C-alpha positions in Angstrom: 89.2 -1.3 -36.1 88.5 -0.3 -39.6 91.0 -0.7 -42.4 91.1 3.1 -42.8 92.2 3.6 -39.2 95.0 1.1 -39.7 96.2 2.9 -42.8 96.2 6.2 -40.9 98.5 4.6 -38.4 101.0 3.9 -41.3 100.7 0.1 -41.5 101.3 -1.6 -44.8 98.7 -3.5 -46.8 100.2 -6.9 -45.7 100.2 -5.8 -42.0 96.7 -4.6 -42.3 95.6 -7.9 -43.8 97.3 -9.9 -41.1 95.7 -7.7 -38.4 92.3 -8.2 -40.1 92.8 -11.9 -40.3 93.7 -12.1 -36.6 90.7 -9.9 -35.7 88.4 -12.2 -37.9 89.8 -15.3 -36.2 89.0 -13.8 -32.8 85.6 -12.5 -33.8 84.3 -15.5 -35.8 83.6 -17.7 -32.7 81.8 -14.8 -31.2 79.7 -14.4 -34.3 78.9 -18.2 -34.3 77.9 -18.0 -30.6 75.8 -14.9 -31.3 74.0 -16.6 -34.2 73.3 -19.7 -32.1 72.0 -17.5 -29.3 69.7 -15.6 -31.8 68.4 -19.0 -33.1 67.7 -20.2 -29.5 66.0 -16.9 -28.7 63.7 -17.3 -31.8 62.9 -20.9 -30.9 62.0 -19.9 -27.4 59.8 -17.0 -28.6 58.0 -19.5 -31.0 57.4 -21.9 -28.1 56.0 -19.0 -25.9 53.7 -17.9 -28.7 52.5 -21.5 -29.3 52.0 -22.1 -25.6 50.1 -18.8 -25.2 47.8 -19.7 -28.1 47.2 -23.1 -26.6 46.4 -21.6 -23.2 43.9 -19.2 -24.8 41.8 -22.2 -25.7 41.4 -22.9 -21.9 40.4 -19.3 -21.0 37.2 -19.4 -19.1 37.4 -23.2 -18.5 36.9 -24.4 -14.9 39.6 -27.1 -14.2 37.7 -28.3 -11.1 34.5 -28.7 -13.2 36.5 -30.7 -15.8 37.9 -33.0 -13.0 34.5 -33.6 -11.6 33.1 -34.4 -15.0 35.9 -36.9 -15.6 35.3 -38.5 -12.3 31.5 -38.7 -13.0 32.2 -40.3 -16.4 34.5 -42.8 -14.8 31.8 -43.7 -12.2 29.2 -44.0 -14.9 31.5 -46.3 -16.9 32.1 -48.5 -13.9 28.4 -48.7 -13.1 27.6 -49.6 -16.7 30.2 -52.4 -16.7 28.8 -53.8 -13.4 25.3 -53.6 -14.8 26.4 -55.4 -18.0 28.2 -58.1 -16.0 25.1 -58.6 -13.8 22.9 -58.9 -16.9 25.2 -61.5 -18.4 25.3 -63.5 -15.2 21.5 -63.4 -14.9 21.1 -64.5 -18.5 23.6 -67.4 -18.0 21.8 -68.4 -14.8 18.4 -68.4 -16.5 19.7 -70.5 -19.3 21.3 -73.0 -16.9 18.0 -73.1 -14.9 15.9 -73.8 -18.1 18.4 -76.5 -19.1 18.2 -78.2 -15.7 14.4 -78.1 -15.7 14.3 -79.6 -19.2 16.8 -82.3 -18.2 14.7 -83.1 -15.1 11.6 -83.6 -17.3 9.9 -80.5 -15.9 6.4 -79.9 -17.5 6.0 -76.2 -16.6 9.2 -74.1 -16.3 7.4 -71.1 -14.9 5.6 -73.0 -12.2 8.8 -74.8 -11.2 10.8 -71.6 -11.2 8.3 -70.0 -8.9 8.8 -72.8 -6.3 12.6 -72.4 -6.3 14.6 -70.1 -4.1 16.1 -68.2 -7.0 18.2 -65.7 -4.9 19.9 -68.5 -3.0 20.6 -70.4 -6.3 22.1 -67.3 -8.0 24.7 -66.7 -5.3 25.6 -70.4 -5.1 29.2 -71.4 -5.9 28.1 -74.5 -7.8 24.9 -73.5 -9.4 24.3 -76.5 -11.7 24.5 -79.0 -8.9 22.5 -76.9 -6.5 19.8 -76.4 -9.1 19.7 -80.1 -9.8 19.4 -80.9 -6.1 16.6 -78.4 -5.7 14.7 -79.8 -8.7 15.2 -83.3 -7.4 13.7 -82.2 -4.0 10.7 -80.7 -5.8 10.2 -83.8 -8.0 10.1 -86.0 -4.9 7.8 -83.7 -2.8 4.2 -84.8 -2.7 2.8 -81.3 -3.5 5.0 -80.6 -6.5 5.9 -83.9 -8.1 3.1 -83.5 -10.7 5.2 -80.8 -12.3 7.7 -83.4 -13.4 7.6 -86.4 -15.7 6.8 -87.1 -19.3 4.4 -84.7 -20.9 0.8 -85.8 -21.3 0.2 -87.9 -24.3 -1.7 -86.1 -27.1 -4.7 -87.9 -28.6 -4.3 -88.4 -32.3 -7.4 -90.6 -32.9 -11.0 -89.9 -32.2 -12.8 -91.6 -29.3 -16.3 -92.0 -28.0 -17.4 -91.0 -24.5 -17.6 -94.6 -23.3 -13.9 -95.0 -23.8 -13.4 -96.8 -27.1 -10.7 -95.3 -29.3 -11.1 -95.8 -33.0 -8.6 -95.1 -35.7 -9.1 -92.3 -38.1 -10.2 -93.7 -41.4 -8.1 -93.1 -44.4 -9.2 -93.1 -48.1 -8.1 -96.7 -48.6 -10.1 -97.8 -45.5 -13.2 -96.1 -46.9 -12.8 -97.8 -50.2 -12.4 -101.2 -48.5 -15.5 -100.6 -46.4 -17.6 -99.5 -49.4 -16.5 -102.6 -51.4 -17.3 -104.9 -48.4 -20.7 -103.3 -48.1 -21.4 -103.7 -51.9 -20.5 -107.4 -51.7 -22.7 -107.9 -48.6 -19.8 -108.7 -46.3 -19.6 -107.5 -42.7 -17.2 -104.7 -41.7 -13.6 -105.7 -41.0 -12.8 -106.0 -37.3 -9.5 -104.7 -35.9 -7.3 -106.9 -33.9 -6.0 -105.4 -30.7 
């Protein structure tokens, strides 16, 4: 009720104030609830608007195609990881094989590798020992033992076809030979 309506009823100012206070006390919780409800409604409307704008980004997008693309990418990633792991294992095996051939005094790593059963050695549980055993077997075999042993000595001096090896002459040896020739002395003989 309005104040004017209460005055028409003949109430005094104090009575009107007390009725208004009682009315305000009853109405205030309702106003607070109404304000809270309006705030909740506005928040819900904002959420709906945000969700709708986010969903508009996915208009025309095929969810099944995205799922398939994700699965394909996961499969490719797994395949790449397996390939990488296989390449690392192959590299480690080749390094181990070269190390074993060197330690067994192998002369030609390519020729020795060609005689080995590489596939069987790769899947072996104890590769280093199996490689060493296979190399030992090759070193003892009559048809492949020439691939092992110390490397051929390299000739550093000159020789003649008959088989005599002479030392290379240095500048001091040439001086000594020319002095001996000037004095009429025979050439110096090397002791063997």
